Rosetta silent file (secondary structure, phi, psi, omega in degrees, C-alpha in Angstrom):
SEQUENCE: MSELWVSILLVAAVSVGIKAAGPALLGDRELPPSASAVIAALAPALLAGLVVTDITGQGWSALDWRLCAGLGVAGGAYLLKLPAMPSIALAVVVTAGLRWVV
SCORE:     score description
SCORE:     0.000 S_00000001
   1 L     0.000  134.749 -176.819   13.485  -28.970   11.953 S_00000001
   2 L   -75.809  165.208 -179.318   14.767  -25.445   12.410 S_00000001
   3 H   -64.740  -30.140  179.253   13.308  -22.929   14.826 S_00000001
   4 H   -62.733  -46.427 -178.481   11.996  -20.878   11.914 S_00000001
   5 H   -69.002  -33.541  176.499    9.775  -23.695   10.656 S_00000001
   6 H   -63.859  -43.240  179.563    8.537  -24.456   14.144 S_00000001
   7 H   -68.648  -35.576  176.973    7.490  -20.826   14.578 S_00000001
   8 H   -63.756  -45.051  178.943    5.854  -20.784   11.107 S_00000001
   9 H   -65.326  -36.919  178.330    3.841  -23.912   11.945 S_00000001
  10 H   -65.607  -43.967  178.308    2.909  -22.463   15.334 S_00000001
  11 H   -64.399  -40.239  178.095    1.677  -19.203   13.785 S_00000001
  12 H   -63.618  -41.993  179.817   -0.290  -21.165   11.160 S_00000001
  13 H   -65.331  -41.225  178.080   -1.908  -23.332   13.845 S_00000001
  14 H   -64.885  -39.538  179.199   -2.867  -20.281   15.928 S_00000001
  15 H   -63.061  -45.278  177.978   -4.312  -18.601   12.828 S_00000001
  16 H   -63.602  -40.153  178.566   -6.448  -21.632   11.995 S_00000001
  17 H   -62.776  -41.416  179.082   -7.566  -21.852   15.620 S_00000001
  18 H   -66.182  -42.418 -179.538   -8.627  -18.210   15.693 S_00000001
  19 H   -66.874  -31.641 -179.818  -10.528  -18.553   12.414 S_00000001
  20 H   -81.935  -18.229 -175.561  -12.293  -21.692   13.666 S_00000001
  21 H   -66.849  -38.155 -178.536  -13.191  -20.166   17.030 S_00000001
  22 H   -59.966  -58.491  178.229  -15.902  -17.863   15.666 S_00000001
  23 H   -62.905  -33.601 -178.581  -18.119  -20.502   14.048 S_00000001
  24 H   -69.475  -38.207 -177.457  -17.398  -22.986   16.832 S_00000001
  25 H   -83.202  -36.910 -176.422  -18.368  -20.582   19.610 S_00000001
  26 H   -85.151  -33.374 -178.517  -21.255  -18.790   17.921 S_00000001
  27 L    64.421 -128.608 -179.195  -22.839  -21.708   16.105 S_00000001
  28 L   -99.021   10.457 -179.151  -26.079  -20.618   14.452 S_00000001
  29 L   -73.582  148.004  176.520  -26.665  -17.629   16.708 S_00000001
  30 L   -84.470  144.475  174.925  -27.065  -14.188   15.183 S_00000001
  31 L   -76.005  151.623  174.470  -24.671  -11.438   16.160 S_00000001
  32 L   -64.096  153.052 -178.507  -26.088   -8.358   17.873 S_00000001
  33 H   -58.103  -34.411  179.752  -26.678   -5.435   15.486 S_00000001
  34 H   -67.190  -38.390  178.195  -23.923   -3.380   17.112 S_00000001
  35 H   -69.007  -38.142  177.534  -21.363   -6.153   16.546 S_00000001
  36 H   -64.768  -37.292  178.523  -22.488   -6.567   12.944 S_00000001
  37 H   -66.453  -40.357  178.747  -22.071   -2.833   12.373 S_00000001
  38 H   -65.805  -42.969  179.778  -18.531   -2.891   13.773 S_00000001
  39 H   -64.772  -39.209  179.797  -17.587   -5.894   11.639 S_00000001
  40 H   -67.206  -32.600 -178.568  -19.060   -4.251    8.532 S_00000001
  41 H   -86.528  -12.792 -174.471  -17.078   -1.043    9.142 S_00000001
  42 H   -69.588  -45.398 -176.778  -13.812   -2.799    9.999 S_00000001
  43 H   -64.313  -47.070  177.234  -12.739   -3.869    6.496 S_00000001
  44 H   -63.741  -35.279  179.320  -13.135   -0.444    4.820 S_00000001
  45 H   -67.096  -42.294  177.895  -11.376    1.252    7.734 S_00000001
  46 H   -65.766  -40.540  178.478   -8.427   -1.151    7.558 S_00000001
  47 H   -63.830  -42.419  178.455   -8.228   -0.771    3.790 S_00000001
  48 H   -62.904  -40.140  177.318   -8.249    3.021    4.061 S_00000001
  49 H   -63.918  -41.070  177.947   -5.474    2.874    6.642 S_00000001
  50 H   -65.033  -41.105  179.817   -3.368    0.626    4.428 S_00000001
  51 H   -64.878  -44.885 -178.308   -3.863    2.891    1.421 S_00000001
  52 H   -64.160  -44.888 -179.655   -2.961    6.042    3.356 S_00000001
  53 H   -68.794  -30.239  177.807    0.170    4.533    4.879 S_00000001
  54 H   -72.919  -37.876 -178.679    1.231    3.133    1.518 S_00000001
  55 H   -72.584  -43.670 -171.820    0.760    6.469   -0.271 S_00000001
  56 H   -84.555  -23.603 -179.112    2.377    8.694    2.327 S_00000001
  57 L    78.075 -175.318 -177.249    5.289    6.518    3.345 S_00000001
  58 H   -72.805  122.880  178.504    7.044    6.564    6.668 S_00000001
  59 H    65.968   29.064  179.954    6.440    9.829    8.493 S_00000001
  60 H    57.419   29.773 -174.911    4.595   11.339    5.494 S_00000001
  61 L   -94.021  -14.580 -175.073    7.955   11.699    3.772 S_00000001
  62 L  -118.863   37.260 -178.117    7.245    9.864    0.517 S_00000001
  63 L   -66.839  123.184 -178.945    3.960   11.449   -0.573 S_00000001
  64 L  -107.727  108.075 -176.326    3.538   10.926   -4.317 S_00000001
  65 H   -66.229  -26.931  178.974    1.099   13.465   -5.787 S_00000001
  66 H   -68.830  -37.698  176.234    0.814   11.445   -9.012 S_00000001
  67 H   -68.134  -38.308  176.191   -0.478    8.458   -7.071 S_00000001
  68 H   -62.294  -38.956  177.709   -2.902   10.728   -5.222 S_00000001
  69 H   -64.436  -41.862  177.733   -4.172   12.001   -8.587 S_00000001
  70 H   -62.732  -41.094  177.470   -4.694    8.436   -9.783 S_00000001
  71 H   -65.911  -36.874  176.652   -6.628    7.564   -6.636 S_00000001
  72 H   -64.122  -40.254  177.339   -8.743   10.670   -7.085 S_00000001
  73 H   -64.681  -41.890  178.731   -9.537    9.658  -10.661 S_00000001
  74 H   -62.566  -44.057  178.374  -10.463    6.147   -9.496 S_00000001
  75 H   -64.507  -41.981  178.320  -12.747    7.527   -6.798 S_00000001
  76 H   -65.158  -41.127  178.702  -14.364    9.996   -9.183 S_00000001
  77 H   -65.457  -38.199  179.030  -14.918    7.335  -11.834 S_00000001
  78 H   -68.978  -35.988  176.658  -16.439    5.019   -9.266 S_00000001
  79 H   -67.923  -27.087  176.627  -18.714    7.808   -8.022 S_00000001
  80 L   -83.072   15.299  174.215  -19.842    8.323  -11.623 S_00000001
  81 L    72.170   21.464  170.377  -21.103    4.712  -11.502 S_00000001
  82 L   -73.951  146.729  176.425  -18.312    3.180  -13.579 S_00000001
  83 L   -62.830  165.422 -173.858  -17.632   -0.415  -12.574 S_00000001
  84 H   -63.394  -45.582 -175.523  -14.656   -1.060  -10.314 S_00000001
  85 H   -64.876  -45.757  175.007  -12.300   -2.550  -12.918 S_00000001
  86 H   -63.525  -32.896  176.587  -12.600    0.302  -15.461 S_00000001
  87 H   -63.267  -43.974  178.952  -12.185    2.784  -12.605 S_00000001
  88 H   -66.441  -42.549  179.214   -8.969    1.062  -11.540 S_00000001
  89 H   -61.596  -41.415  178.069   -7.743    0.833  -15.132 S_00000001
  90 H   -63.835  -40.517  177.901   -8.377    4.545  -15.620 S_00000001
  91 H   -64.289  -39.550  178.388   -6.481    5.327  -12.421 S_00000001
  92 H   -64.189  -42.910 -179.593   -3.538    3.216  -13.573 S_00000001
  93 H   -64.020  -44.126 -179.169   -3.455    4.998  -16.934 S_00000001
  94 H   -65.307  -45.257  179.780   -3.592    8.449  -15.306 S_00000001
  95 H   -62.917  -45.367  179.702   -0.898    7.591  -12.740 S_00000001
  96 H   -65.443  -39.209  178.259    1.395    6.042  -15.338 S_00000001
  97 H   -63.743  -42.685  177.908    0.834    8.975  -17.689 S_00000001
  98 H   -65.893  -37.848  177.888    1.690   11.503  -14.998 S_00000001
  99 H   -69.315  -31.653  179.543    4.809    9.573  -14.043 S_00000001
 100 H   -73.181  -39.812 -177.665    5.842    9.401  -17.702 S_00000001
 101 H   -74.570  -45.294 -174.320    5.282   13.121  -18.318 S_00000001
 102 L   -98.713    0.000    0.000    6.744   14.463  -15.083 S_00000001
């Protein structure tokens, strides 16, 4: 077995161990409210960071204003109480239309 597969299996085993550690250590105990608040805020913060780094590129050098317009349309549609999928579809149409025109 090559070193690559050994490292892949090792990373997979560590990942499973980390995921199993929470339920194994906590059991049926409730988390403190402060920990629950941090966990609840973690996913949106990570998603926002991924979106910003994907839009702006390395060193803010690849900023695409058409993609920013599409994200703005998606956010506005979602704020107007449109469901998530139509909001995303509208953003895709606006972004593709702007890329086609310009």
